[in-house]
Each structure stands twice: as structure tokens, then as C-alpha cells.
C-alpha positions in Angstrom: -50.6 -103.6 81.5 -52.7 -102.7 84.6 -55.5 -100.1 84.5 -53.5 -97.3 86.1 -50.6 -97.8 83.7 -53.0 -97.8 80.7 -54.5 -94.5 81.9 -51.1 -92.9 82.2 -50.2 -94.1 78.7 -53.3 -92.7 77.2 -52.9 -89.4 78.9 -49.2 -89.3 77.9 -50.0 -89.9 74.2 -52.5 -87.0 74.4 -49.7 -84.8 75.6 -47.3 -86.1 72.9 -49.7 -85.3 70.1 -50.7 -81.9 71.6 -47.1 -80.7 71.6 -46.3 -82.2 68.2 -49.0 -79.8 66.9 -47.9 -76.9 69.0 -44.1 -77.4 68.4 -44.5 -77.7 64.6 -45.6 -74.1 64.0 -45.2 -71.9 67.0 -41.4 -71.7 67.6 -40.5 -70.5 64.1 -43.6 -68.7 62.8 -41.7 -65.4 63.3 -38.8 -66.7 61.2 -41.2 -67.9 58.5 -42.8 -64.4 58.3 -39.5 -62.5 58.4 -38.0 -64.7 55.6 -41.1 -64.3 53.4 -41.4 -60.6 53.4 -44.0 -60.4 56.2 -41.7 -59.5 59.1 -43.8 -56.5 60.0 -46.7 -58.8 60.9 -44.8 -60.8 63.6 -46.0 -58.6 66.4 -49.6 -58.5 65.1 -49.6 -62.3 64.7 -48.9 -62.8 68.4 -51.3 -60.0 69.4 -54.0 -61.7 67.4 -53.1 -65.1 69.0 -53.4 -63.5 72.4 -56.7 -62.0 71.6 -57.9 -65.4 70.5 -56.7 -66.7 73.9 -58.8 -64.1 75.6 -61.9 -64.8 73.6 -62.1 -68.6 73.3 -60.6 -70.6 76.2 -63.0 -69.3 78.9 -66.0 -69.9 76.7 -64.8 -73.4 75.8 -64.0 -74.1 79.5 -67.6 -73.3 80.4 -68.8 -75.6 77.6 -66.6 -78.5 78.8 -67.8 -77.9 82.4 -71.5 -77.8 81.6 -72.5 -79.5 78.3 -70.0 -81.6 76.5 -67.4 -84.2 77.3 -64.0 -82.5 77.4 -62.2 -85.0 75.2 -64.8 -84.6 72.4 -64.6 -80.8 72.6 -60.8 -81.2 72.4 -61.0 -83.4 69.3 -63.4 -81.1 67.4 -61.2 -78.1 68.0 -58.2 -79.8 66.6 -60.0 -81.0 63.5 -61.4 -77.6 62.8 -58.0 -76.0 63.3 -56.4 -78.5 60.9 -58.8 -77.5 58.1 -57.8 -73.8 58.4 -54.1 -74.6 58.5 -54.2 -75.9 55.0 -54.8 -72.4 53.6 -52.0 -70.6 55.4 -49.0 -71.5 53.2 -50.6 -70.0 50.1 -51.4 -66.9 52.0 -47.8 -66.5 53.1 -46.4 -67.2 49.6 -48.8 -64.7 48.0 -47.8 -62.0 50.5 -51.5 -61.4 51.3 -51.2 -59.8 54.7 -54.9 -59.5 55.4 -55.8 -63.0 54.4 -52.9 -64.5 56.5 -54.0 -62.6 59.6 -57.6 -63.6 59.2 -56.8 -67.3 58.7 -54.3 -67.2 61.6 -56.7 -65.6 63.9 -59.4 -68.1 63.0 -57.0 -71.0 63.6 -55.9 -69.7 67.0 -59.5 -69.3 68.1 -59.7 -73.1 67.8 -56.2 -73.8 68.9 -55.8 -71.7 72.0 -58.3 -73.5 74.2 -56.5 -76.8 73.5 -53.5 -75.7 75.5 -55.4 -75.7 78.8 -57.6 -78.7 78.1 -55.0 -81.5 78.3 -54.1 -80.3 81.8 -57.7 -80.4 82.9 -58.4 -83.8 81.4 -55.2 -85.2 83.0 -56.0 -83.6 86.4 -59.6 -85.0 86.4 -58.4 -88.6 85.8 -55.4 -88.4 88.0 -57.5 -87.4 91.0 -55.2 -87.1 94.1 -52.2 -88.4 92.2 -50.8 -84.9 91.4 -47.2 -86.1 91.7 -47.7 -88.1 88.5 -48.7 -85.0 86.4 -45.1 -83.7 85.8 -44.1 -87.0 84.3 -47.1 -87.1 81.9 -46.4 -83.5 81.0 -42.8 -84.3 80.4 -43.9 -86.5 77.5 -45.3 -83.4 75.8 -42.0 -81.7 76.3 -40.2 -84.6 74.6 -42.6 -84.5 71.6 -41.9 -80.7 71.3 -38.2 -81.6 70.9 -39.1 -84.2 68.2 -41.2 -81.6 66.4 -38.3 -79.1 66.5 -35.9 -81.6 65.2 -38.2 -82.6 62.3 -38.7 -79.0 61.3 -35.1 -78.1 61.7 -33.4 -81.1 60.1 -35.8 -81.0 57.1 -34.9 -77.4 56.5 -38.4 -76.1 57.2 -37.6 -73.6 59.9 -38.4 -70.7 57.6 -40.8 -72.5 55.3 -44.6 -72.1 55.2 -44.7 -75.9 54.8 -44.7 -76.1 58.6 -48.5 -75.4 58.5 -49.1 -78.5 56.4 -47.1 -80.5 58.9 -49.0 -79.1 61.8 -52.3 -79.8 60.1 -51.3 -83.5 59.8 -50.6 -83.8 63.5 -53.8 -82.0 64.4 -55.9 -84.5 62.4 -54.2 -87.4 64.2 -54.8 -85.8 67.6 -58.4 -84.8 66.6 -59.2 -88.4 65.8 -57.3 -89.8 68.8 -59.2 -87.5 71.2 -62.4 -89.4 70.7 -60.7 -92.5 72.2 -59.5 -90.7 75.4 -61.0 -91.6 78.8 -64.5 -90.1 79.1 -64.3 -86.7 80.8 -68.0 -85.8 81.4 -69.1 -82.2 82.3 -68.4 -81.5 85.9 -71.4 -79.2 86.4 -74.0 -80.9 84.2 -76.8 -80.6 86.7 -76.1 -77.0 87.7 -78.3 -74.3 86.2 -76.5 -72.5 83.4 -76.1 -68.7 83.6 -74.9 -66.3 80.9 -71.8 -65.5 82.9 -70.6 -69.1 82.6 -69.7 -68.4 79.0 -66.7 -66.3 80.4 -66.0 -68.7 83.2 -67.3 -66.3 85.9 -67.3 -69.1 88.5 -63.4 -69.1 88.5 -63.2 -65.4 89.0 -64.2 -65.9 92.6 -60.6 -67.1 93.1 -59.4 -63.5 92.9 -60.7 -63.1 96.5 -57.7 -65.2 97.5 -54.6 -63.1 98.1 -52.2 -65.7 96.8 -54.2 -66.3 93.7 -54.5 -62.5 93.0 -50.7 -62.1 93.4 -50.0 -65.1 91.3 -52.2 -63.9 88.4 -50.6 -60.4 88.7 -47.1 -61.8 88.4 -48.2 -64.1 85.6 -49.4 -61.1 83.7 -46.0 -59.4 84.2 -43.9 -62.4 83.3 -46.0 -63.0 80.2 -44.4 -59.9 78.7 -40.8 -61.4 78.4 -42.4 -64.7 77.4 -44.2 -63.0 74.6 -41.0 -61.2 73.5 -39.1 -64.4 73.4 -41.9 -66.4 71.6 -42.4 -63.7 69.0 -38.7 -62.9 68.2 -36.5 -65.5 69.7 -36.1 -67.5 66.5 -35.5 -64.4 64.4 -32.9 -63.2 66.9 -31.1 -66.5 66.8 -31.0 -66.4 63.0 -29.5 -62.9 63.1 -26.9 -64.2 65.6 -25.8 -66.7 62.9 -27.5 -69.9 64.3 -28.4 -72.4 61.7 -31.4 -74.9 61.8 -33.0 -72.6 64.3 -35.9 -75.0 65.0 -33.5 -77.7 66.0 -31.5 -75.4 68.2 -34.6 -74.2 70.0 -35.6 -77.7 70.8 -32.6 -77.6 73.2 -34.9 -75.6 75.4 -37.5 -78.4 75.5 -34.7 -80.9 76.1 -33.7 -79.0 79.2 -37.4 -78.5 80.1 -37.7 -82.3 80.1 -34.9 -82.5 82.7 -36.3 -79.8 84.8 -39.9 -81.1 84.8 -38.6 -84.5 86.0 -37.0 -82.9 89.1 -40.0 -80.6 89.7 -41.7 -83.0 92.2 -38.5 -83.2 94.3 -38.2 -79.4 94.2 -41.8 -79.0 95.3 -41.2 -81.3 98.2 -38.1 -79.5 99.4 -38.9 -75.8 98.5 -42.6 -75.7 98.4 -44.7 -73.9 95.8 -43.5 -70.4 96.8 -39.8 -71.3 96.5 -40.2 -73.0 93.1 -42.2 -70.1 91.7 -39.6 -67.6 92.9 -36.9 -69.7 91.3 -38.8 -69.6 87.9 -39.0 -65.8 88.1 -35.4 -65.3 88.9 -34.4 -67.6 85.9 -36.2 -65.1 83.6 -34.0 -62.2 85.0 -30.9 -64.3 84.4 -32.1 -65.2 80.9 -32.7 -61.7 79.8 -29.3 -60.7 81.1 -27.7 -63.4 79.0 -29.6 -62.2 75.9 -28.0 -58.8 76.4 -24.6 -60.5 76.9 -24.9 -62.1 73.5 -24.1 -58.8 71.8 -20.4 -59.2 71.3 -20.3 -62.2 73.6 -19.3 -65.8 72.9 -21.4 -67.8 70.4 -22.2 -70.5 72.9 -24.4 -68.1 75.0 -27.1 -68.7 72.4 -27.4 -72.3 73.5 -27.5 -71.3 77.2 -30.3 -68.8 76.8 -32.3 -71.4 74.8 -31.6 -74.1 77.4 -32.9 -71.9 80.2 -36.4 -72.3 78.7 -36.9 -75.4 80.8 -36.3 -73.7 84.1 -38.2 -70.5 83.2 -41.3 -72.5 82.0 -41.4 -75.4 84.4 -40.6 -73.6 87.6 -43.2 -70.9 87.1 -45.9 -71.6 84.4 -46.3 -75.3 85.0 -46.0 -75.0 88.8 -48.6 -72.2 88.7 -51.0 -74.5 86.9 -50.5 -77.2 89.5 -50.9 -74.8 92.4 -54.2 -73.5 91.0 -55.6 -77.0 90.4 -55.1 -77.7 94.1 -57.0 -74.6 95.1 -60.4 -75.4 93.4 -63.2 -77.8 93.7 -63.6 -80.5 90.9 -66.5 -78.6 89.5 -64.4 -75.6 88.5 -61.1 -77.2 87.5 -61.7 -76.7 83.7 -62.6 -73.0 84.2 -59.7 -72.4 86.6 -57.2 -73.8 84.2 -58.8 -71.7 81.4 -58.6 -68.6 83.6 -54.8 -69.2 84.1 -54.5 -69.5 80.4 -56.6 -66.4 79.8 -54.4 -64.3 82.1 -51.1 -65.5 80.8 -51.4 -66.4 77.1 -54.3 -64.1 76.5 -53.9 -60.8 78.4 -50.3 -61.0 79.4 -48.8 -62.2 76.2 -51.1 -60.0 74.2 -49.7 -56.9 75.9 -46.2 -58.4 75.6 -46.6 -59.0 71.9 -47.9 -55.5 71.3 -45.0 -54.0 73.1 -42.5 -56.3 71.3 -44.0 -55.5 67.9 -43.9 -51.7 68.5 -40.2 -51.9 69.6 -39.2 -54.3 66.8 -40.9 -52.3 64.0 -39.4 -49.1 65.3 -35.9 -50.3 65.8 -35.4 -53.2 63.5 -38.3 -53.8 61.1 -37.3 -55.5 57.9 -33.8 -54.0 57.9 -31.3 -56.2 56.3 -28.4 -54.6 58.2 -29.8 -54.9 61.7 -27.2 -56.0 64.3 -27.5 -57.8 67.6 -27.1 -54.5 69.4 -30.3 -53.2 67.8 -32.1 -55.9 69.8 -31.0 -54.7 73.2 -34.1 -52.6 73.8 -36.3 -55.7 73.6 -34.2 -57.6 76.1 -33.9 -54.6 78.5 -37.7 -54.3 78.6 -38.1 -58.0 79.2 -35.5 -57.9 82.0 -37.0 -54.9 83.7 -40.5 -56.6 83.7 -39.0 -59.8 85.1 -37.4 -57.9 87.9 -40.7 -56.2 88.7 -42.6 -59.5 88.7 -40.1 -61.1 91.0 -40.1 -58.2 93.5 -43.9 -58.2 93.6 -44.1 -61.9 94.2 -41.5 -62.1 96.9 -43.1 -59.2 98.7 -46.8 -60.3 98.5 -47.1 -64.0 98.0 -47.6 -65.7 101.4 -45.8 -68.9 102.2 -48.4 -71.6 101.8 -49.6 -73.7 104.6 -50.7 -77.3 103.8 -52.7 -77.0 100.5 -55.8 -79.2 100.9 -57.8 -80.9 98.2 -61.4 -79.7 98.3 -64.2 -82.2 98.0 -66.9 -79.7 97.5 -69.4 -80.4 94.7 -70.6 -78.0 92.0 -71.5 -74.6 93.2 -73.2 -71.5 91.9 -70.9 -68.7 90.9 -72.7 -66.4 93.3 -71.6 -68.3 96.4 -68.7 -67.2 98.5 -65.2 -68.0 97.3 -64.7 -70.2 100.3 -67.1 -72.7 98.6 -65.0 -72.7 95.4 -61.4 -72.7 96.7 -59.4 -73.9 99.7 -57.0 -71.7 101.6 -53.5 -71.6 99.9 
């Protein structure tokens, strides 16, 4: 095995383990709560998760850029999160709302930064070989499928035991992280400023029109994403779908296909075209959710399968686009900023909206029908249309996107020193 293949394998295994952790608890946590008498907490759980995404990733990104090797920060976060996960099942079984929310919030403070860090670690070591990233990321998608099959086929879709399973994977990844290629701080010799704790250097990117539009649309599209993430598994259960975790893994199977064709689409359509395609897919998906009320049973598998196109053609493409805009010194903070805007602010707002609608219209009612869910999907569809319209109108067709070779810079310098023209 040559050096390059070895690097790809190590980065690929990192993605595999990250998504085994993520895919073991996230897809069906709403179903776990609804089946254990805590359904009214679902919206709050995703709001708290989003708040954690606002608080911690930017701070951790600054640490990884300035003080500590990224792979070691990554490992410590997973090991700390694993310890907290061990206490969650008993909190669910006891029906202790407050304890569960406190533990979940503490766990997500450690977990949320880890979603952006694998991208940053991979981008640093891939250098100018950006075309390889989708294939490495595809391994993570494949492992999400495996996680869903394990949870679904073992009958754990609605069981608090998923937290024990997640803790096991987190320990494995935490230990493995210390064997990853060294990813030293990119701004070790740059004077630290208090603003670096919130990644203030990456905020200069907002002076770029395309970045501003992209982040605005990411905020909007995060609302339907949050609605689906919070209540998708519960909705499928109401629709009569069995082994929900296994069925939801169909979405990741399709994502695996879409991410493999992403490099070709980028070459033929450009970033703007692919991003628009991803937004349009969300409009179609919300329409299909509405059609499920009284529609054929197989529509459930179609809306789940569309996850790949919705996620790959917008969220993953957006991460790749942003990485090509910034200097090496700010890659970690830039990826954390994308995560902050989408998972933090955007999905936090979406989860709050979804929770209010769900608790008002459905709640813990045992007689709720699919028609009662239409309001959620109408809101998601309307926001998707708005995001698409804004993006098409304001996002400029990119010229050749260059790689910047600029070194570390102070946050106070002009944005031109931090990013290249999109």
C-alpha cells in the first residue's frame, strides 16, 4: 500500500467511525422519546442540540486552529461524550425529563464539534486533491447505513439501548483518533485574541456576496432539515413503517450513490447548478410528504431515498465550496462557521418551529393521523421554496475558484486576505 492510499484509508476509517456514532442515535431519538412517554421533549431535544452547535463548534475550531492538534481534540471530545451517553438510558426509563435534557445537552456540547472536524482534518491532508473528498465522505455514508441496519434489525429503533451502542462506537473512535495523521494548529504562531474563541476570523467571509447568500439559504433550508430530523422517524412509524431505523438507512444508501456522482456533477454543472439542484430536491421531498396522506405506501421509501440528493447536492457541496474560498489558516474555523449557521442557528430555529407545531397539533395523541402532520410539511415546503428563490436570484455564477496560498492572518485584516473570489 503506497503512502497516498494509506492516507485515504486512514481518513476513510475516521469517517466510518464518525458516522457509526452519529447514525446509532440521531435518526431515531425522536421515536425513542415518543415511545417512552417523552414525546413532548422531541422539539426541545433538537433545540438544545442546536444550541450546543452554536456554543461549542466555533470555540473548538479556534482551539484546533491555535493550540492543539485537531485529531487529539477530536478524540477527547468523543471519549467525553461516550461517558455521558452511559447515563441517558436510565434517564429515559425513569421518565426524568430534566435529567435527560441536561445529559443530552452536555453530550451534544461534546458531540456537535465532531461533525465539522472530520471535514477539516480530511481537507488539510488532501491538499489540492479535493476531488477525492466525496469518495472518502461516501464511506461515512455507508457506515450510517450499517448503523441504521444494526439498530433496526436488532429491534432497537425505539429503545434507549441505542445510547449504549453509540457510546461503544464513540470509545472506539476516541481511541482511534490519536492514531490519525498529525493535524497541527494552523495558526500556532499567530497572536491569540479573545474573538478567536468564537471564530471571528471566519466572519470576514460574510463580506463575500456568494458566501453571504449561501449562509442565508443554508439558514432557511435548515428549517425543513430540522423538521425531518426531529420527526421523520415518528412520522414513518405513524405511517405504518416497521423497523424504522432500517428503512431510514435507505436514505443513506441513496446518499452513497449521489455522493459518488457529485464530482461529475460539479464538473458539468458547477457549484451553483449543483446547489440549486439540492434546494429543488427539498421542494419535491416536502411535496411527496404531503402526498403520503392517503397516497400509496411506497411513497415513504421515495421520500426517505431523497435524503441523498437533498444532503449531498446542497450541504456537502456547500462545505466543499467554502473550503475552496479560504486560506489554510482558517479552514477549521470556516467549516465550524458553516456548521454553526446550519446545525446551530438554522436547525435550532427549525426545531423550535417544529416542536411548537407538533405539540399543538399532534403531541402525544394516540389517535393522530397522517393528515395531522400536513402543517409541518407545508411549513417545510414553503421555506424550501423561499430558499431556492433567494439563491437563484442572488448567488452569482462562479468564475474559476482558486486555491489561496495565503498564510495565517489576523482577523482584523481585509477579507481579501482571508478568502479568494468565488
